[in-house]
C-alpha positions in Angstrom: 8.4 17.9 8.3 4.9 16.6 9.1 3.9 20.1 10.2 5.1 21.4 6.9 3.1 18.7 5.1 -0.1 19.5 7.1 0.3 23.2 6.3 0.5 22.5 2.5 -2.4 20.0 2.7 -4.6 22.7 4.3 -4.4 24.6 1.0 -6.0 21.7 -1.0 -9.7 21.2 -1.7 -11.0 18.2 0.2 -12.9 15.1 -0.8 -15.2 13.2 1.5 -14.9 9.4 2.1 -18.3 8.7 0.6 -17.2 10.5 -2.6 -14.3 8.1 -2.9 -16.7 5.3 -4.0 -16.5 6.8 -7.5 -12.8 6.0 -7.6 -12.6 2.7 -5.7 -10.6 1.2 -8.6 -10.8 -2.4 -7.4 -9.5 -3.4 -10.8 -6.6 -1.1 -11.7 -3.0 -0.5 -12.7 -0.7 0.2 -9.7 2.5 2.2 -10.2 4.8 2.8 -7.3 7.5 5.4 -6.8 10.1 5.9 -4.0 10.8 9.4 -2.8 12.9 10.8 0.0 10.5 11.9 2.6 11.9 15.4 2.7 10.9 15.9 -1.0 7.2 15.2 -0.2 6.5 18.9 0.4 7.9 19.7 -3.1 5.6 17.0 -4.6 2.6 18.4 -2.8 3.3 21.9 -4.1 3.4 20.6 -7.6 0.0 18.8 -7.1 -1.8 21.9 -5.9 -4.8 22.8 -8.1 -4.8 19.4 -9.8 -5.9 17.1 -7.0 -8.2 17.0 -4.0 -7.2 15.5 -0.7 -9.2 13.0 1.3 -10.4 14.3 4.7 -11.8 12.1 7.4 -12.9 13.5 10.8 -11.1 16.8 10.0 -7.8 15.0 9.4 -6.0 14.8 6.1 -3.4 12.3 7.2 -4.7 8.8 8.1 -3.0 6.0 10.1 -3.1 2.4 8.9 -2.0 -0.9 10.4 -1.8 -4.0 8.3 -1.2 -7.7 9.3 -0.1 -9.9 6.4 -0.8 -13.6 6.3 1.4 -16.2 4.6 2.1 -20.0 4.8 4.9 -21.4 7.0 7.2 -21.6 3.9 6.2 -18.0 2.7 4.4 -19.1 -0.4 3.0 -15.6 -1.1 6.4 -13.9 -0.5 8.1 -16.4 -3.0 5.4 -15.7 -5.5 6.1 -12.0 -5.4 9.9 -12.0 -5.5 9.9 -14.4 -8.4 7.4 -12.3 -10.3 4.8 -15.0 -10.6 1.6 -14.1 -12.6 -1.4 -14.4 -10.3 0.5 -13.6 -7.2 -1.6 -13.0 -4.1 -1.5 -11.0 -0.9 -3.8 -11.7 2.0 -4.0 -9.1 4.8 -6.1 -7.6 7.5 -5.9 -3.8 7.3 -7.2 -1.5 10.1 -8.2 1.9 8.9 -7.6 3.8 12.1 -9.4 7.0 10.9 -12.7 5.1 10.7 -12.0 2.2 13.1 -12.9 -0.3 10.4 -10.8 -3.4 9.7 -11.1 -5.2 6.3 -9.8 -8.6 5.3 -8.3 -7.9 1.9 -7.0 -10.0 -1.0 -5.0 -8.5 -3.8 -4.1 -10.4 -7.0 -1.8 -9.4 -9.9 -3.3 -10.6 -13.2 -1.6 -11.6 -16.4 -2.3 -8.2 -17.8 -0.4 -6.6 -14.9 -3.6 -5.2 -13.3 -4.3 -5.3 -9.6 -7.7 -6.8 -8.6 -8.7 -6.4 -5.0 -11.5 -8.0 -3.0 -12.3 -7.2 0.6 -14.9 -7.8 3.4 -15.2 -6.1 6.7 -13.6 -8.6 9.2 -11.1 -8.6 12.0 -8.2 -10.7 13.0 -9.1 -13.0 15.9 -7.2 -15.3 18.2 -8.0 -18.2 15.9 -6.7 -16.0 13.0 -9.7 -16.5 10.8 -13.4 -16.9 11.7 -15.9 -18.7 9.5 -16.7 -15.7 7.4 -13.0 -15.0 6.8 -12.3 -18.7 5.9 -15.1 -18.7 3.3 -13.8 -15.5 1.8 -10.2 -16.6 1.6 -11.1 -20.0 0.2 -13.2 -18.4 -2.5 -10.2 -16.4 -3.9 -7.1 -18.3 -2.9 -6.1 -21.8 -4.0 -4.7 -22.6 -0.6 -6.5 -23.7 2.5 -6.9 -20.8 4.9 -5.9 -23.2 7.7 -2.3 -23.0 6.6 -2.1 -19.2 6.8 -0.6 -17.4 9.8 0.3 -13.7 10.6 3.9 -13.1 9.6 4.3 -9.3 9.3 2.7 -6.2 10.8 3.1 -2.9 8.9 2.1 0.6 10.1 2.2 3.9 8.2 0.5 7.2 7.7 -1.2 7.9 4.4 -2.4 10.9 2.4 -4.8 10.1 -0.4 -5.6 12.3 -3.4 -8.1 12.1 -6.3 -7.9 14.0 -9.5 -10.4 16.7 -10.4 -10.9 15.3 -13.9 -9.0 12.0 -14.0 -10.1 8.6 -12.8 -7.1 8.0 -10.5 -6.0 8.0 -6.9 -2.6 8.9 -5.5 -1.4 7.8 -2.1 1.7 8.9 -0.2 2.8 6.7 2.6 5.0 8.0 5.4 6.7 6.8 8.5 6.6 3.1 7.5 7.5 0.6 10.2 7.5 -3.2 10.2 7.4 -5.8 13.0 7.9 -9.6 12.8 5.9 -12.3 14.6 8.9 -12.7 16.9 8.7 -9.0 17.9 11.6 -7.6 15.9 11.0 -4.3 14.2 12.4 -1.8 11.8 11.4 1.6 10.5 11.8 3.6 7.3 11.2 7.2 8.4 13.2 8.8 5.6 11.4 7.1 2.7 8.0 7.9 1.2 6.1 5.4 -0.9 4.0 7.0 -3.6 1.5 5.0 -5.5 -0.6 5.9 -8.6 -3.7 3.8 -8.8 -5.2 4.4 -12.3 -7.8 3.0 -14.7 -5.2 2.8 -17.5 -1.4 3.1 -18.1 0.5 5.4 -15.8 2.1 7.1 -18.7 -1.3 8.6 -19.5 -1.6 10.2 -16.1 -0.5 13.8 -15.5 0.9 12.7 -12.2 3.6 10.5 -13.8 4.9 13.6 -15.5 4.8 15.6 -12.2 6.8 13.1 -10.2 9.4 12.7 -12.9 10.4 16.3 -12.3 11.7 15.0 -8.9 13.7 12.3 -10.6 11.5 9.6 -9.3 10.5 6.8 -11.6 8.4 3.7 -11.4 9.9 1.1 -9.0 8.6 -2.3 -8.1 8.0 -2.0 -4.3 6.0 -4.3 -2.1 5.7 -3.2 1.6 5.1 -6.9 2.5 8.2 -8.2 0.6 10.5 -5.4 1.8 9.4 -5.9 5.4 9.9 -9.7 5.2 13.3 -9.3 3.6 14.5 -6.9 6.3 13.2 -8.9 9.2 13.5 -12.6 8.1 16.4 -14.7 6.7 14.4 -16.0 3.7 16.1 -17.9 0.8 15.0 -15.5 -2.0 15.5 -12.2 -0.1 18.5 -11.2 -2.2 16.2 -10.8 -5.1 15.1 -7.6 -3.4 18.6 -6.3 -2.9 18.2 -3.5 -5.6 15.1 -2.2 -3.8 16.9 -2.2 -0.5 19.9 -0.4 -1.9 17.5 2.2 -3.4 15.9 2.7 0.0 19.3 3.1 1.6 20.3 5.7 -1.0 
């Protein structure tokens, strides 16, 4: 399937990484969709002529590895599964296509927008260095000292930008998760598609395209799903509808 995807991607016009600065969308509306991985080629064919694909070092599929931090009692996880306003994610994400790692913080606002901050920084043996501690403490109302790595997530991503629309679309494939204890699980048959837009998803032509594949907005957090699958957490049953959807 990957070879088929690569062949279709070769027919797209490309966009360079430096051009992506225009559509960073660090304050945006995120809309996620789940799609069977074998339907991705169909979606790509529908997107032809409407979007450009990000190309880095002659590759149009990029690999990512993310390490999520949380407290010993999984404060951030609990925030998310209970739908708390102002919920936070703290993560180190390695963009393997460029070799750069960022410490990133994402926050969901009262207006259901996603605000993201990040600095170039790497996970160290002491988890956080001085620069990382200062950054976390400036955005999170928890001491960085209580945070620890709890989940590692790897995937491959294809990123698109519209010709005439201020939006980005990402398609994540070959998701896998591993716990701090070394347990792991993969989701090779599922693609996570995300529309990152300035305004409501309903205004985007992409939302109309993906509906043709009977895929509709679905609340999906890689962090929460990975934790629910690998840890016996009290509130994991809240995500049961998502897990049943993945299994289907």
